[in-house]
C-alpha positions as a Markdown table, in Angstrom:
| # | Residue | x | y | z |
|---|---|---|---|---|
| 1 | Met | -34.0 | -36.5 | -88.4 |
| 2 | Ser | -35.1 | -32.8 | -87.5 |
| 3 | Ala | -33.0 | -30.0 | -88.9 |
| 4 | Phe | -32.3 | -29.1 | -85.0 |
| 5 | Lys | -30.2 | -32.5 | -84.9 |
| 6 | Gln | -28.7 | -32.5 | -88.0 |
| 7 | Glu | -24.9 | -31.2 | -88.2 |
| 8 | Ala | -24.4 | -30.0 | -91.8 |
| 9 | Ala | -21.2 | -28.7 | -93.1 |
| 10 | Pro | -19.0 | -29.7 | -90.3 |
| 11 | Val | -15.6 | -28.0 | -89.4 |
| 12 | Ala | -13.4 | -30.5 | -90.3 |
| 13 | Leu | -9.6 | -30.9 | -89.6 |
| 14 | Ser | -7.3 | -30.3 | -92.5 |
| 15 | Thr | -5.3 | -33.4 | -93.5 |
| 16 | Asn | -2.2 | -32.0 | -91.6 |
| 17 | Gly | -3.9 | -32.1 | -88.6 |
| 18 | Lys | -4.3 | -28.2 | -88.5 |
| 19 | Ala | -7.4 | -26.7 | -87.6 |
| 20 | Pro | -9.4 | -24.2 | -90.0 |
| 21 | Ile | -9.7 | -20.7 | -89.7 |
| 22 | Ser | -13.6 | -21.0 | -89.0 |
| 23 | Ala | -12.4 | -23.3 | -86.1 |
| 24 | Trp | -10.3 | -20.5 | -84.5 |
| 25 | Tyr | -13.4 | -18.4 | -85.4 |
| 26 | Ala | -15.4 | -20.4 | -83.4 |
| 27 | Leu | -12.8 | -20.5 | -80.5 |
| 28 | Ala | -13.0 | -17.1 | -80.5 |
| 29 | Val | -17.0 | -16.9 | -80.1 |
| 30 | Leu | -16.7 | -19.0 | -77.2 |
| 31 | Ile | -14.3 | -16.6 | -75.5 |
| 32 | Met | -16.6 | -13.8 | -75.9 |
| 33 | Ser | -19.6 | -15.9 | -74.7 |
| 34 | Thr | -17.4 | -17.0 | -71.7 |
| 35 | Val | -16.3 | -13.7 | -71.1 |
| 36 | Leu | -20.0 | -11.8 | -71.6 |
| 37 | Gly | -21.1 | -14.3 | -68.8 |
| 38 | Gly | -18.4 | -13.5 | -66.5 |
| 39 | Val | -19.1 | -9.9 | -67.1 |
| 40 | Asp | -23.0 | -10.4 | -66.5 |
| 41 | Lys | -22.0 | -11.9 | -63.0 |
| 42 | Leu | -19.1 | -9.5 | -62.1 |
| 43 | Ile | -21.9 | -6.4 | -62.6 |
| 44 | Leu | -23.7 | -7.9 | -59.5 |
| 45 | Asn | -20.9 | -8.1 | -57.5 |
| 46 | Leu | -19.8 | -4.5 | -58.3 |
| 47 | Gln | -23.4 | -3.3 | -57.7 |
| 48 | Leu | -23.9 | -5.4 | -54.3 |
| 49 | Glu | -23.3 | -2.6 | -51.8 |
| 50 | Pro | -26.0 | 0.0 | -53.4 |
| 51 | Ile | -28.4 | -3.0 | -54.0 |
| 52 | Arg | -27.9 | -3.7 | -50.7 |
| 53 | Ile | -28.9 | -0.3 | -49.3 |
| 54 | Ser | -31.8 | 0.0 | -52.2 |
| 55 | Leu | -33.8 | -3.2 | -51.3 |
| 56 | Ser | -32.3 | -3.3 | -47.7 |
| 57 | Leu | -30.4 | -6.7 | -47.9 |
| 58 | Thr | -28.5 | -8.1 | -45.0 |
| 59 | Asp | -25.3 | -10.1 | -45.7 |
| 60 | Thr | -26.8 | -13.6 | -45.3 |
| 61 | Gln | -29.0 | -12.5 | -47.8 |
| 62 | Ile | -26.6 | -11.4 | -50.3 |
| 63 | Gly | -24.5 | -14.8 | -49.3 |
| 64 | Leu | -27.6 | -16.7 | -50.7 |
| 65 | Leu | -27.9 | -14.5 | -53.7 |
| 66 | Gln | -24.4 | -15.3 | -54.9 |
| 67 | Gly | -24.2 | -18.8 | -53.5 |
| 68 | Ala | -27.8 | -20.6 | -54.0 |
| 69 | Gly | -28.8 | -18.0 | -56.6 |
| 70 | Leu | -25.9 | -18.5 | -59.1 |
| 71 | Ala | -24.1 | -21.7 | -58.2 |
| 72 | Leu | -26.8 | -24.2 | -56.7 |
| 73 | Phe | -29.0 | -23.9 | -59.6 |
| 74 | Ala | -26.4 | -23.7 | -62.5 |
| 75 | Gly | -25.4 | -26.9 | -60.9 |
| 76 | Leu | -28.7 | -28.5 | -61.0 |
| 77 | Ala | -29.3 | -27.2 | -64.6 |
| 78 | Thr | -25.9 | -28.5 | -65.7 |
| 79 | Leu | -26.7 | -32.3 | -66.2 |
| 80 | Pro | -29.6 | -31.6 | -68.5 |
| 81 | Leu | -27.8 | -29.1 | -70.2 |
| 82 | Gly | -24.9 | -31.5 | -70.5 |
| 83 | Trp | -27.5 | -34.0 | -72.1 |
| 84 | Leu | -28.8 | -31.9 | -74.5 |
| 85 | Ser | -25.2 | -31.0 | -76.0 |
| 86 | Asp | -24.6 | -34.3 | -76.3 |
| 87 | Arg | -27.6 | -35.0 | -78.5 |
| 88 | Tyr | -28.1 | -31.8 | -80.5 |
| 89 | Asp | -26.5 | -29.0 | -82.6 |
| 90 | Arg | -24.3 | -27.0 | -79.6 |
| 91 | Arg | -24.9 | -24.1 | -81.2 |
| 92 | Val | -28.3 | -23.6 | -80.9 |
| 93 | Val | -28.2 | -25.1 | -77.2 |
| 94 | Leu | -25.4 | -22.2 | -76.2 |
| 95 | Ala | -27.3 | -19.9 | -77.9 |
| 96 | Ala | -30.4 | -20.6 | -76.0 |
| 97 | Cys | -28.1 | -20.3 | -72.7 |
| 98 | Val | -26.9 | -16.7 | -74.0 |
| 99 | Val | -30.7 | -15.6 | -74.5 |
| 100 | Leu | -31.5 | -16.9 | -71.0 |
| 101 | Trp | -28.6 | -15.3 | -69.0 |
| 102 | Ser | -29.4 | -11.9 | -70.9 |
| 103 | Ala | -33.1 | -12.0 | -70.5 |
| 104 | Ala | -32.3 | -12.7 | -66.5 |
| 105 | Thr | -29.8 | -10.0 | -66.4 |
| 106 | Gly | -32.4 | -7.5 | -67.6 |
| 107 | Leu | -34.9 | -8.6 | -65.3 |
| 108 | Arg | -32.5 | -7.9 | -62.4 |
| 109 | Gly | -33.0 | -4.5 | -63.2 |
| 110 | Thr | -36.7 | -4.3 | -62.6 |
| 111 | Ala | -36.2 | -6.1 | -59.2 |
| 112 | Glu | -38.2 | -4.3 | -56.3 |
| 113 | Thr | -37.8 | -6.9 | -53.9 |
| 114 | Tyr | -35.1 | -9.9 | -52.6 |
| 115 | Gly | -37.3 | -12.5 | -54.4 |
| 116 | Val | -37.4 | -11.0 | -58.1 |
| 117 | Leu | -33.8 | -10.1 | -57.8 |
| 118 | Phe | -33.1 | -13.9 | -56.7 |
| 119 | Ile | -35.3 | -15.5 | -59.2 |
| 120 | Ala | -33.2 | -13.3 | -62.1 |
| 121 | Ser | -30.0 | -14.7 | -60.1 |
| 122 | Ile | -31.3 | -18.5 | -60.8 |
| 123 | Gly | -31.9 | -17.4 | -64.4 |
| 124 | Leu | -28.7 | -15.9 | -65.0 |
| 125 | Gly | -26.6 | -19.2 | -63.3 |
| 126 | Val | -29.3 | -21.7 | -65.1 |
| 127 | Gly | -28.2 | -20.0 | -68.5 |
| 128 | Glu | -24.2 | -20.0 | -67.7 |
| 129 | Ala | -24.6 | -23.4 | -66.7 |
| 130 | Gly | -24.4 | -24.5 | -70.1 |
| 131 | Leu | -20.5 | -22.8 | -70.9 |
| 132 | Thr | -18.5 | -25.4 | -69.1 |
| 133 | Pro | -20.0 | -28.5 | -70.7 |
| 134 | Ile | -20.8 | -27.2 | -73.9 |
| 135 | Thr | -17.4 | -25.5 | -74.5 |
| 136 | Asn | -15.4 | -28.4 | -73.3 |
| 137 | Ser | -17.0 | -30.7 | -75.6 |
| 138 | Leu | -16.8 | -28.2 | -78.7 |
| 139 | Ile | -13.1 | -27.7 | -78.5 |
| 140 | Pro | -12.2 | -31.5 | -78.9 |
| 141 | Asp | -14.5 | -31.4 | -81.8 |
| 142 | Leu | -13.0 | -28.6 | -83.4 |
| 143 | Phe | -9.2 | -29.4 | -82.7 |
| 144 | Ser | -7.1 | -32.3 | -83.1 |
| 145 | Arg | -5.2 | -34.0 | -80.0 |
| 146 | Ala | -2.0 | -32.3 | -80.9 |
| 147 | Gln | -3.7 | -28.7 | -81.2 |
| 148 | Arg | -6.1 | -29.6 | -78.5 |
| 149 | Val | -3.7 | -28.3 | -75.5 |
| 150 | Leu | -3.0 | -25.0 | -77.6 |
| 151 | Ala | -6.7 | -24.2 | -78.2 |
| 152 | Asn | -7.3 | -24.9 | -74.4 |
| 153 | Thr | -4.2 | -22.8 | -73.5 |
| 154 | Val | -5.6 | -20.0 | -75.7 |
| 155 | Tyr | -9.4 | -20.3 | -74.3 |
| 156 | Ala | -8.2 | -20.6 | -70.9 |
| 157 | Leu | -5.7 | -17.6 | -71.1 |
| 158 | Ser | -8.3 | -15.3 | -72.9 |
| 159 | Thr | -11.0 | -15.8 | -70.6 |
| 160 | Ile | -9.1 | -15.0 | -67.8 |
| 161 | Phe | -7.6 | -12.2 | -69.5 |
| 162 | Gly | -11.0 | -11.3 | -70.6 |
| 163 | Ala | -12.4 | -11.6 | -66.9 |
| 164 | Ala | -9.8 | -8.9 | -65.9 |
| 165 | Leu | -10.5 | -6.6 | -68.6 |
| 166 | Gly | -14.2 | -7.2 | -68.4 |
| 167 | Ser | -13.8 | -6.4 | -64.8 |
| 168 | Ile | -12.5 | -3.1 | -66.0 |
| 169 | Leu | -15.0 | -2.7 | -68.5 |
| 170 | Ala | -18.0 | -3.4 | -66.3 |
| 171 | Gly | -16.9 | -0.4 | -63.8 |
| 172 | Ser | -16.7 | 1.8 | -66.9 |
| 173 | Ile | -20.3 | 0.6 | -67.8 |
| 174 | Val | -21.5 | 1.5 | -64.6 |
| 175 | Lys | -20.1 | 4.9 | -65.0 |
| 176 | Met | -21.3 | 5.2 | -68.6 |
| 177 | Met | -25.0 | 4.5 | -67.5 |
| 178 | Asp | -24.6 | 7.6 | -65.1 |
| 179 | Asp | -23.3 | 9.9 | -67.9 |
| 180 | Leu | -25.9 | 8.8 | -70.5 |
| 181 | Arg | -28.7 | 9.5 | -68.0 |
| 182 | Pro | -29.4 | 13.0 | -69.7 |
| 183 | Val | -30.3 | 11.1 | -73.0 |
| 184 | Leu | -32.3 | 8.4 | -71.8 |
| 185 | Pro | -36.2 | 8.6 | -71.9 |
| 186 | Val | -37.5 | 10.8 | -68.8 |
| 187 | Ser | -39.3 | 7.7 | -67.4 |
| 188 | Met | -35.2 | 6.1 | -66.9 |
| 189 | Gln | -33.5 | 9.2 | -66.3 |
| 190 | Thr | -34.3 | 8.7 | -62.1 |
| 191 | Leu | -33.5 | 5.0 | -61.8 |
| 192 | Glu | -30.9 | 4.1 | -59.8 |
| 193 | Ser | -27.6 | 3.4 | -62.1 |
| 194 | Trp | -27.6 | -0.4 | -61.1 |
| 195 | Arg | -31.0 | -0.8 | -62.8 |
| 196 | Leu | -29.7 | 0.9 | -65.9 |
| 197 | Thr | -26.3 | -0.9 | -65.9 |
| 198 | Phe | -28.4 | -4.2 | -65.7 |
| 199 | Phe | -30.8 | -2.9 | -68.5 |
| 200 | Phe | -28.1 | -2.2 | -71.1 |
| 201 | Met | -26.1 | -5.7 | -70.1 |
| 202 | Gly | -29.5 | -7.7 | -70.9 |
| 203 | Leu | -29.7 | -5.9 | -74.4 |
| 204 | Val | -25.9 | -7.0 | -75.3 |
| 205 | Gly | -27.1 | -10.5 | -75.5 |
| 206 | Ile | -28.7 | -10.0 | -78.6 |
| 207 | Pro | -25.7 | -9.6 | -80.8 |
| 208 | Ala | -23.8 | -12.4 | -78.8 |
| 209 | Thr | -26.2 | -14.6 | -79.6 |
| 210 | Leu | -26.1 | -14.2 | -83.5 |
| 211 | Leu | -22.6 | -14.8 | -83.3 |
| 212 | Val | -23.1 | -18.0 | -81.5 |
| 213 | Leu | -25.4 | -19.2 | -84.2 |
| 214 | Ser | -22.5 | -17.8 | -86.9 |
| 215 | Ile | -20.6 | -20.9 | -85.5 |
| 216 | Arg | -19.9 | -23.5 | -88.4 |
| 217 | Ser | -21.4 | -27.1 | -87.2 |
| 218 | Thr | -18.8 | -29.3 | -85.6 |
| 219 | Gln | -18.1 | -33.2 | -85.8 |
| 220 | Arg | -19.1 | -35.2 | -82.3 |
| 221 | Thr | -15.6 | -36.8 | -82.8 |
| 222 | Ser | -12.2 | -35.1 | -83.9 |
| 223 | Lys | -10.5 | -36.9 | -86.9 |
| 224 | Ala | -7.3 | -37.7 | -84.6 |
| 225 | Glu | -10.0 | -39.8 | -82.3 |
| 226 | Gln | -11.5 | -41.1 | -85.6 |
| 227 | Ala | -7.8 | -42.4 | -86.5 |
| 228 | Val | -7.6 | -44.1 | -82.8 |
| 229 | Arg | -10.7 | -45.7 | -83.2 |
| 230 | Ala | -9.5 | -46.9 | -86.8 |
| 231 | Val | -6.5 | -48.4 | -85.7 |
| 232 | Ala | -7.9 | -49.9 | -82.7 |
| 233 | Lys | -10.7 | -51.6 | -84.9 |
| 234 | Val | -13.2 | -50.2 | -82.6 |
| 235 | Glu | -16.8 | -49.5 | -84.1 |
| 236 | Pro | -18.7 | -46.0 | -83.3 |
| 237 | Asp | -21.4 | -47.5 | -82.1 |
| 238 | Glu | -19.7 | -50.9 | -80.5 |
| 239 | Asn | -18.2 | -51.6 | -77.2 |
| 240 | Leu | -18.5 | -47.8 | -75.9 |
| 241 | Val | -18.5 | -48.0 | -72.2 |
| 242 | Thr | -21.5 | -46.6 | -70.9 |
| 243 | Phe | -22.1 | -43.5 | -68.7 |
| 244 | Arg | -23.0 | -45.9 | -65.6 |
| 245 | Glu | -19.8 | -48.0 | -66.1 |
| 246 | His | -17.7 | -44.8 | -66.3 |
| 247 | Met | -19.1 | -43.1 | -63.3 |
| 248 | Leu | -18.9 | -46.4 | -61.5 |
| 249 | Ala | -15.5 | -47.3 | -62.3 |
| 250 | His | -13.8 | -44.0 | -61.3 |
| 251 | Trp | -16.1 | -42.5 | -58.4 |
| 252 | Arg | -13.6 | -42.6 | -55.9 |
| 253 | Thr | -11.4 | -40.4 | -58.1 |
| 254 | Phe | -14.0 | -38.0 | -58.9 |
| 255 | Ile | -15.0 | -37.7 | -55.2 |
| 256 | Gly | -11.5 | -36.8 | -54.4 |
| 257 | Leu | -11.0 | -34.3 | -57.2 |
| 258 | Ile | -14.4 | -32.6 | -56.4 |
| 259 | Leu | -14.1 | -32.8 | -52.5 |
| 260 | Gly | -10.2 | -31.2 | -52.8 |
| 261 | Thr | -11.3 | -28.4 | -55.5 |
| 262 | Gly | -14.3 | -27.8 | -53.3 |
| 263 | Leu | -12.8 | -27.4 | -50.1 |
| 264 | Ala | -10.4 | -24.9 | -51.4 |
| 265 | Gly | -12.9 | -23.2 | -53.4 |
| 266 | Ile | -15.1 | -22.8 | -50.6 |
| 267 | Gly | -12.9 | -19.8 | -49.6 |
| 268 | Leu | -11.0 | -18.9 | -52.7 |
| 269 | Ser | -13.8 | -18.6 | -54.7 |
| 270 | Ser | -15.6 | -16.0 | -52.1 |
| 271 | Leu | -12.4 | -13.7 | -52.5 |
| 272 | Gly | -13.7 | -12.2 | -56.0 |
| 273 | Gly | -17.6 | -12.0 | -54.6 |
| 274 | Trp | -16.7 | -10.2 | -51.1 |
| 275 | Ile | -13.5 | -7.9 | -52.0 |
| 276 | Pro | -15.5 | -5.7 | -54.0 |
| 277 | Val | -18.0 | -5.6 | -51.1 |
| 278 | Leu | -15.0 | -5.1 | -48.7 |
| 279 | Ala | -13.6 | -2.2 | -50.8 |
| 280 | Val | -17.1 | -0.2 | -51.1 |
| 281 | Arg | -18.3 | -0.5 | -47.6 |
| 282 | Thr | -14.8 | -0.7 | -45.8 |
| 283 | Phe | -12.7 | 2.1 | -47.9 |
| 284 | Gly | -15.5 | 3.9 | -49.8 |
| 285 | Ser | -14.4 | 3.0 | -53.5 |
| 286 | Thr | -17.1 | 3.4 | -56.3 |
| 287 | Pro | -18.2 | 1.1 | -58.5 |
| 288 | Ala | -16.1 | 2.2 | -61.2 |
| 289 | Glu | -13.1 | 2.0 | -59.0 |
| 290 | Val | -13.4 | -1.3 | -57.6 |
| 291 | Gly | -14.2 | -2.7 | -61.2 |
| 292 | Gln | -10.7 | -1.2 | -62.5 |
| 293 | Gly | -8.9 | -2.3 | -59.3 |
| 294 | Ile | -9.9 | -5.8 | -59.6 |
| 295 | Gly | -9.4 | -6.1 | -63.1 |
| 296 | Ile | -6.0 | -4.7 | -62.7 |
| 297 | Ala | -5.2 | -7.2 | -60.2 |
| 298 | Ile | -6.3 | -10.2 | -62.1 |
| 299 | Leu | -4.7 | -8.9 | -65.0 |
| 300 | Cys | -1.3 | -8.7 | -62.9 |
| 301 | Gly | -1.5 | -11.9 | -61.4 |
| 302 | Thr | -2.5 | -13.9 | -64.5 |
| 303 | Ile | 0.4 | -12.3 | -66.2 |
| 304 | Val | 2.9 | -13.4 | -63.2 |
| 305 | Gly | 1.3 | -16.6 | -62.4 |
| 306 | Gly | 1.1 | -17.7 | -66.2 |
| 307 | Ala | 5.0 | -17.6 | -66.2 |
| 308 | Val | 5.4 | -19.2 | -62.7 |
| 309 | Gly | 2.6 | -22.0 | -63.5 |
| 310 | Phe | 4.5 | -23.0 | -66.7 |
| 311 | Phe | 8.1 | -23.8 | -65.0 |
| 312 | Ala | 6.3 | -25.0 | -62.0 |
| 313 | Val | 4.2 | -27.9 | -64.0 |
| 314 | Arg | 7.4 | -28.7 | -66.0 |
| 315 | Tyr | 9.3 | -29.0 | -62.9 |
| 316 | Ala | 6.5 | -31.2 | -61.3 |
| 317 | Gln | 6.3 | -33.3 | -64.6 |
| 318 | Arg | 9.9 | -34.4 | -63.5 |
| 319 | Val | 9.2 | -35.2 | -60.0 |
| 320 | Val | 5.6 | -36.6 | -60.0 |
| 321 | Gly | 4.9 | -36.9 | -63.5 |
| 322 | Pro | 1.0 | -37.1 | -64.8 |
| 323 | Ala | 0.3 | -35.7 | -61.3 |
| 324 | Ala | 2.0 | -32.6 | -61.9 |
| 325 | Ala | -1.2 | -30.8 | -62.5 |
| 326 | Val | -2.9 | -31.7 | -59.4 |
| 327 | Arg | 0.4 | -31.1 | -57.6 |
| 328 | Val | 0.6 | -27.4 | -58.9 |
| 329 | Val | -3.0 | -26.8 | -58.1 |
| 330 | Met | -2.8 | -28.2 | -54.3 |
| 331 | Val | 0.5 | -26.1 | -53.7 |
| 332 | Gly | -1.3 | -23.1 | -55.2 |
| 333 | Asn | -4.4 | -23.3 | -53.2 |
| 334 | Val | -2.1 | -23.7 | -50.1 |
| 335 | Ile | 0.3 | -20.6 | -51.0 |
| 336 | Ala | -3.4 | -18.8 | -51.6 |
| 337 | Ala | -4.7 | -19.5 | -48.5 |
| 338 | Leu | -2.3 | -18.6 | -46.4 |
| 339 | Leu | -1.7 | -15.3 | -48.0 |
| 340 | Ser | -5.1 | -14.5 | -47.5 |
| 341 | Met | -4.2 | -14.0 | -44.3 |
| 342 | Leu | -2.8 | -10.5 | -45.2 |
| 343 | Leu | -6.3 | -9.3 | -46.1 |
| 344 | Leu | -6.5 | -8.6 | -42.3 |
| 345 | Leu | -3.5 | -6.1 | -42.2 |
| 346 | Val | -4.9 | -3.8 | -45.3 |
| 347 | Thr | -6.1 | -0.4 | -44.9 |
| 348 | Thr | -7.5 | 1.0 | -48.0 |
| 349 | Ser | -8.5 | -0.6 | -51.0 |
| 350 | Thr | -5.6 | -0.3 | -53.2 |
| 351 | Gln | -4.2 | -2.6 | -50.9 |
| 352 | Ala | -6.7 | -4.8 | -51.0 |
| 353 | Phe | -6.5 | -5.0 | -54.8 |
| 354 | Met | -2.8 | -5.6 | -54.6 |
| 355 | Leu | -3.8 | -8.3 | -52.1 |
| 356 | Leu | -6.4 | -10.1 | -54.7 |
| 357 | Gly | -3.1 | -10.0 | -57.6 |
| 358 | Leu | -0.8 | -11.9 | -55.3 |
| 359 | Leu | -3.5 | -14.5 | -54.4 |
| 360 | Val | -4.3 | -14.9 | -58.4 |
| 361 | Thr | -0.9 | -15.5 | -59.1 |
| 362 | Pro | -0.7 | -18.9 | -57.3 |
| 363 | Leu | -3.9 | -20.1 | -58.8 |
| 364 | Ile | -3.0 | -19.6 | -62.0 |
| 365 | Gly | -0.6 | -22.2 | -62.7 |
| 366 | Gly | -2.8 | -25.1 | -62.5 |
| 367 | Ala | -5.8 | -23.3 | -64.4 |
| 368 | Val | -4.7 | -23.5 | -67.9 |
| 369 | Ala | -4.7 | -27.8 | -67.6 |
| 370 | Val | -8.0 | -28.0 | -66.0 |
| 371 | Pro | -9.7 | -28.1 | -69.4 |
| 372 | Asn | -7.4 | -30.6 | -70.3 |
| 373 | Val | -8.3 | -32.6 | -67.1 |
| 374 | Leu | -11.9 | -32.5 | -67.7 |
| 375 | Gln | -11.8 | -33.5 | -71.7 |
| 376 | Asp | -9.6 | -36.4 | -70.8 |
| 377 | Ala | -11.4 | -38.1 | -68.3 |
| 378 | Ala | -14.4 | -39.5 | -70.1 |
| 379 | Pro | -14.6 | -40.6 | -73.8 |
| 380 | Pro | -16.1 | -38.2 | -76.6 |
| 381 | His | -19.4 | -39.6 | -76.2 |
| 382 | Leu | -19.7 | -38.8 | -72.6 |
| 383 | Arg | -17.8 | -35.6 | -72.1 |
| 384 | Ser | -20.5 | -33.1 | -71.6 |
| 385 | Arg | -22.5 | -35.7 | -68.9 |
| 386 | Thr | -18.9 | -36.1 | -67.2 |
| 387 | Ile | -18.4 | -32.6 | -66.6 |
| 388 | Ala | -21.9 | -31.7 | -65.9 |
| 389 | Val | -22.2 | -34.6 | -63.2 |
| 390 | Leu | -18.8 | -33.2 | -61.9 |
| 391 | Thr | -20.2 | -29.4 | -61.4 |
| 392 | Ile | -23.3 | -30.8 | -59.8 |
| 393 | Leu | -21.6 | -32.7 | -57.4 |
| 394 | Gly | -19.3 | -29.8 | -56.6 |
| 395 | Leu | -22.2 | -27.3 | -56.2 |
| 396 | Pro | -22.6 | -27.4 | -52.7 |
| 397 | Phe | -19.1 | -26.0 | -52.0 |
| 398 | Gly | -20.0 | -23.0 | -54.6 |
| 399 | Val | -23.3 | -22.4 | -52.1 |
| 400 | Ile | -21.2 | -22.9 | -49.0 |
| 401 | Gly | -18.7 | -20.8 | -49.5 |
| 402 | Pro | -20.2 | -17.0 | -50.4 |
| 403 | Leu | -23.1 | -18.0 | -47.8 |
| 404 | Met | -20.3 | -18.7 | -45.0 |
| 405 | Val | -18.8 | -15.6 | -45.7 |
| 406 | Gly | -22.1 | -13.7 | -45.0 |
| 407 | Val | -23.2 | -15.6 | -42.1 |
| 408 | Leu | -19.5 | -15.0 | -40.5 |
| 409 | Ser | -19.8 | -11.3 | -41.6 |
| 410 | Asp | -23.1 | -11.0 | -39.6 |
| 411 | Ala | -22.1 | -13.0 | -36.6 |
| 412 | Phe | -18.5 | -10.5 | -36.5 |
| 413 | Lys | -20.5 | -6.9 | -37.4 |
| 414 | His | -19.2 | -5.8 | -34.1 |
| 415 | Leu | -15.7 | -6.0 | -35.2 |
| 416 | Asp | -14.1 | -3.3 | -37.2 |
| 417 | Asn | -12.7 | -5.9 | -39.8 |
| 418 | Gly | -15.6 | -8.6 | -39.4 |
| 419 | Leu | -15.9 | -9.0 | -43.1 |
| 420 | Ala | -12.2 | -9.5 | -43.7 |
| 421 | Leu | -12.0 | -11.9 | -41.0 |
| 422 | Ala | -15.1 | -13.9 | -42.1 |
| 423 | Ile | -13.6 | -14.3 | -45.7 |
| 424 | Val | -10.0 | -15.3 | -44.0 |
| 425 | Cys | -11.4 | -17.9 | -41.9 |
| 426 | Thr | -13.2 | -19.2 | -44.6 |
| 427 | Thr | -10.5 | -19.4 | -47.1 |
| 428 | Val | -7.9 | -20.5 | -44.9 |
| 429 | Val | -9.6 | -23.6 | -43.4 |
| 430 | Gly | -11.0 | -24.7 | -47.0 |
| 431 | Gly | -7.6 | -24.4 | -48.8 |
| 432 | Leu | -5.7 | -26.3 | -46.1 |
| 433 | Val | -7.8 | -29.1 | -45.7 |
| 434 | Gly | -8.6 | -29.5 | -49.6 |
| 435 | Ala | -5.0 | -29.6 | -50.4 |
| 436 | Val | -5.0 | -32.7 | -48.0 |
| 437 | Val | -7.6 | -34.5 | -49.7 |
| 438 | Leu | -6.1 | -33.5 | -53.3 |
| 439 | Tyr | -2.8 | -35.0 | -52.4 |
| 440 | Val | -4.3 | -38.6 | -51.0 |
| 441 | Thr | -6.2 | -38.3 | -54.5 |
| 442 | Glu | -3.1 | -37.8 | -57.0 |
| 443 | Arg | -2.5 | -41.6 | -57.5 |
| 444 | Pro | -5.9 | -42.5 | -58.6 |
| 445 | Phe | -6.4 | -39.3 | -60.7 |
| 446 | Val | -2.9 | -40.6 | -62.5 |
| 447 | Arg | -4.6 | -44.1 | -63.3 |
| 448 | Leu | -7.9 | -42.5 | -64.6 |
| 449 | Met | -5.8 | -40.2 | -66.9 |
| 450 | Arg | -4.3 | -43.5 | -68.2 |
| 451 | Glu | -7.3 | -45.2 | -68.9 |
| 452 | Ala | -9.0 | -42.3 | -70.5 |
| 453 | His | -6.4 | -42.3 | -73.5 |
| 454 | Ile | -7.2 | -45.6 | -73.9 |
| 455 | Thr | -10.6 | -45.5 | -73.7 |
């Protein structure tokens, strides 16, 4: 066996079931990597308007850039990366992903045409495609089932808070590059700010890659899962359900979850991508102001939404039992879709940011439960591939959302609030239809969760 496949000196759980310091260090690095990937994507959103002007782009092209460039090719790359992370050292696979998306971010700064910008976005999407399957496979290897909920919660909340702080940081980076312009080489002093920002973020990937490689190797199966197998007298390589058997047995449930969350995501995922454009184009905000405004909005929405969601899940558990997470997500999507109509009434960027914070609040409640759902929806040896397949099947919605807003915006361009109207139409229709699908999927979802604990 090659050194690439070996996993010597694995991180093991202590005898009392508590994870060692090295496991929490690994979790911190995973959080850092996820936040960095989010900042690299957010930098594009903050710079879309100056890029549009510089390269003479249409809103339809911008929609394709956000949808097909990121979501579509990221989805296509998820399964191969999931296959790799199920078979090889996950640290090495993740480090390679960081290198790829950082290089793609730097390549954006060289773009003179839309084609180069689109290719760079493909590279960024492919690199970041490894985050979901790898992190959701590493966490169960690092933590026992008793601590997994805590670890998932820490990861989810940290990445959400990190995204909010990253938004503020992204806006500050844009401003910082303008301030540093006089000390840059003469050949770079005349470059647009968005090019300098992409170059800087590409260089940040170097230390991030080294941190990922510093994580100690992990076991494929946690101590808790090994104990379950011992009690059930199941040999590690015997009587294991195959990937094909698992997907065929639960395909209706998976399709329901994908359709429900995907339809809601058609509009809701477009809010974060298009509100920055709305603030710059309609209200004349600077990238720094947009970054800070969005960051504060997401941060406040997360704090309030986390508290509301905690009590909502507890209440839903008493009412609907194991379906609590799906019910909270469903209700949150409906509330957010209806609240999005207020976007038609905003008259300043501050109001837009406040509305974004309000929209984030009902969506946060179920967000921390999503990693647990993904991890428990498949046995350990199928985690990465199952998550990868769910991501691939959901990729059309990631493409349709931003693209639909762009197409509608071009169609409504004769209206003063055409962009806002496009966002609202997409969000309301997707959110309400998606909620209906999730409601129908509740019962098969509960059966899937129960069987996953036995598998």
